[in-house]
C-alpha positions in Angstrom: 101.6 -78.5 82.7 98.0 -80.0 82.6 95.3 -77.9 81.2 92.1 -78.2 83.3 89.0 -79.1 81.2 85.5 -80.2 81.9 85.4 -84.1 82.0 82.0 -84.3 80.0 84.0 -85.6 76.9 86.0 -88.2 79.0 83.2 -90.9 79.3 83.1 -92.0 75.6 86.8 -92.2 75.5 87.0 -94.3 78.5 84.5 -96.8 76.8 87.0 -97.4 74.1 89.7 -98.6 76.7 90.4 -102.1 77.4 87.7 -103.5 79.6 90.1 -104.1 82.5 91.2 -100.7 82.4 88.0 -98.7 82.3 87.0 -98.7 86.1 90.5 -97.4 87.0 90.3 -94.6 84.5 86.9 -93.6 85.8 88.5 -93.2 89.2 91.3 -90.7 87.9 91.2 -86.9 87.2 91.1 -85.9 83.5 93.8 -83.6 82.4 94.8 -82.2 79.0 98.3 -81.7 77.8 99.6 -79.4 75.1 101.9 -80.6 72.4 105.3 -80.9 73.7 104.1 -80.8 77.5 106.1 -82.8 80.0 104.1 -85.2 82.0 106.9 -86.9 83.8 110.5 -85.9 84.2 113.3 -88.6 84.6 114.8 -88.7 88.2 112.1 -87.0 89.9 109.7 -88.9 92.4 106.0 -89.1 91.7 103.1 -91.3 92.7 100.7 -91.0 89.6 99.6 -93.2 86.6 98.8 -91.7 83.4 96.1 -93.6 81.6 96.0 -92.2 77.9 92.5 -91.5 76.5 93.4 -89.7 73.4 96.7 -88.3 71.7 100.2 -89.8 71.7 102.9 -89.7 74.3 106.5 -90.4 74.0 108.9 -92.1 76.8 112.5 -90.9 76.5 115.8 -90.1 78.2 118.3 -87.2 77.3 121.7 -86.4 78.4 123.2 -82.9 79.2 124.1 -82.4 75.6 120.4 -82.7 74.5 121.0 -86.2 72.8 117.8 -88.2 73.2 116.7 -91.9 73.0 113.1 -92.7 72.6 111.9 -95.9 74.5 108.6 -95.9 73.0 105.4 -94.1 71.6 102.0 -94.8 73.2 98.4 -94.2 72.0 95.1 -94.5 73.5 94.7 -97.4 75.9 98.2 -97.4 77.1 99.3 -96.2 80.5 102.7 -94.9 81.9 104.3 -94.2 85.2 103.6 -97.5 86.7 107.3 -98.0 87.4 107.6 -95.3 89.9 104.7 -96.6 92.1 107.2 -98.3 94.4 108.4 -95.0 95.5 111.7 -94.9 93.3 112.6 -92.2 90.9 111.1 -91.8 87.5 113.1 -94.1 85.0 112.4 -91.9 82.0 110.7 -88.8 80.8 107.3 -88.5 79.1 106.1 -85.9 76.8 102.9 -85.3 74.6 103.8 -85.5 71.0 100.4 -84.2 70.2 97.6 -82.6 72.3 96.7 -85.5 74.7 93.9 -86.2 77.3 94.9 -88.6 80.3 93.0 -90.0 83.2 95.4 -89.2 86.0 95.4 -91.9 88.9 97.2 -91.3 92.2 99.1 -94.4 94.0 96.5 -94.5 96.7 93.6 -94.7 94.2 95.4 -97.6 92.4 96.0 -99.5 95.6 92.2 -98.9 96.5 91.3 -100.2 93.0 93.4 -103.4 93.4 92.0 -104.1 96.8 88.5 -104.1 95.1 89.7 -105.7 92.0 92.5 -108.0 92.7 92.6 -109.3 89.3 94.0 -105.9 88.0 97.2 -106.8 89.8 97.9 -109.3 87.2 97.1 -106.9 84.4 99.8 -104.5 86.0 102.3 -107.4 86.2 101.8 -108.4 82.8 102.4 -104.7 81.5 105.6 -104.7 83.5 106.6 -107.9 82.0 106.0 -106.7 78.5 107.7 -103.5 79.0 110.9 -105.4 80.5 110.9 -107.5 77.4 110.8 -104.5 74.9 113.6 -102.9 76.8 115.6 -106.1 76.3 114.8 -106.3 72.8 115.8 -102.5 72.4 119.1 -103.3 74.2 119.7 -106.1 71.9 119.2 -104.3 68.9 121.5 -101.5 70.0 124.2 -104.0 70.7 124.0 -106.4 67.7 122.8 -104.1 64.9 124.6 -101.2 63.2 122.7 -97.8 62.6 121.4 -99.2 59.2 120.4 -102.5 60.6 118.2 -100.7 63.3 116.9 -98.3 60.7 115.8 -101.0 58.5 114.1 -102.7 61.4 112.2 -99.6 62.3 110.9 -98.9 58.8 110.0 -102.3 58.2 107.9 -102.6 61.5 106.3 -99.2 60.8 105.2 -99.8 57.2 102.0 -101.2 55.8 101.3 -102.8 52.4 99.7 -100.8 49.7 97.5 -101.8 46.7 100.4 -100.7 44.4 102.8 -103.0 46.0 104.7 -100.3 48.0 104.7 -100.0 51.8 103.7 -96.8 53.5 105.2 -96.0 56.8 102.2 -94.9 58.7 103.8 -92.8 61.3 105.3 -89.4 60.6 109.0 -89.3 61.7 111.6 -86.6 61.2 115.3 -87.5 61.0 115.6 -86.3 64.5 112.7 -88.6 65.7 114.4 -91.5 64.0 117.6 -90.9 65.2 116.3 -90.8 68.8 114.5 -94.1 68.2 117.9 -95.7 67.0 120.3 -94.2 69.4 122.5 -92.6 66.6 122.8 -89.2 65.4 120.6 -87.2 63.1 123.4 -86.9 60.6 123.8 -90.5 60.4 120.2 -90.9 59.8 120.2 -88.3 57.1 123.0 -90.0 55.3 121.4 -93.3 55.3 118.0 -92.1 54.2 119.7 -90.0 51.4 121.4 -93.3 50.1 118.1 -95.2 50.3 116.4 -92.6 48.3 119.2 -92.3 45.8 118.8 -96.2 45.4 115.2 -96.1 44.8 114.3 -97.9 47.9 112.6 -95.0 49.8 110.4 -92.2 48.4 109.9 -89.0 50.6 106.3 -87.7 49.8 106.6 -84.7 52.2 104.3 -86.2 54.7 105.0 -89.9 54.6 107.8 -92.3 53.7 107.0 -94.9 51.1 109.1 -98.1 50.8 109.6 -99.6 47.3 110.3 -103.2 47.4 112.5 -104.9 50.2 115.1 -102.9 51.9 118.5 -104.2 51.2 119.7 -106.5 54.1 123.0 -104.5 54.4 124.4 -101.1 53.6 
């Protein structure tokens, strides 16, 4: 559930958004969400768009047994919920993975904004195309790569070079988080990570993973 807060702290955050998004964000209502709070529930109907001003959100699906797959993690400047603005059901759930602040925009407000700023419709279409491409890439990786191949791609994409020649995985990810991103079991991730650490390819520094050299192409 959103936590109502005064909006006096919102304007500086809106100023940090991409220029095309700022006018729409100013028309929305500011809401804060606790860590773990659900903004969107898959399968429900809604007519709101969430523009993230601070924090981080996760889009995911879960089955009746509690298994999850993560579609993406989103930071400030991103917006979610646009795919249900056609009146259809929500295609995924969205939760706050840390305390987050959003500008919540209704469908009618968005339509009014597009009527006044027609160019924003192109921004919305471009966003949908990028999301569709990302979904296609994810499906391709699930279909063509084994669990280790997907893990290697995730770690490589998340790591930044360090002065000592290692690479630091910037994002904090538990084995459960990684499993939901890869579409496999946590046990599988734990086995693979143990093998990589035993082989000297990965160092676990409690709060961050460090990659030593290049990860082997196959395992």
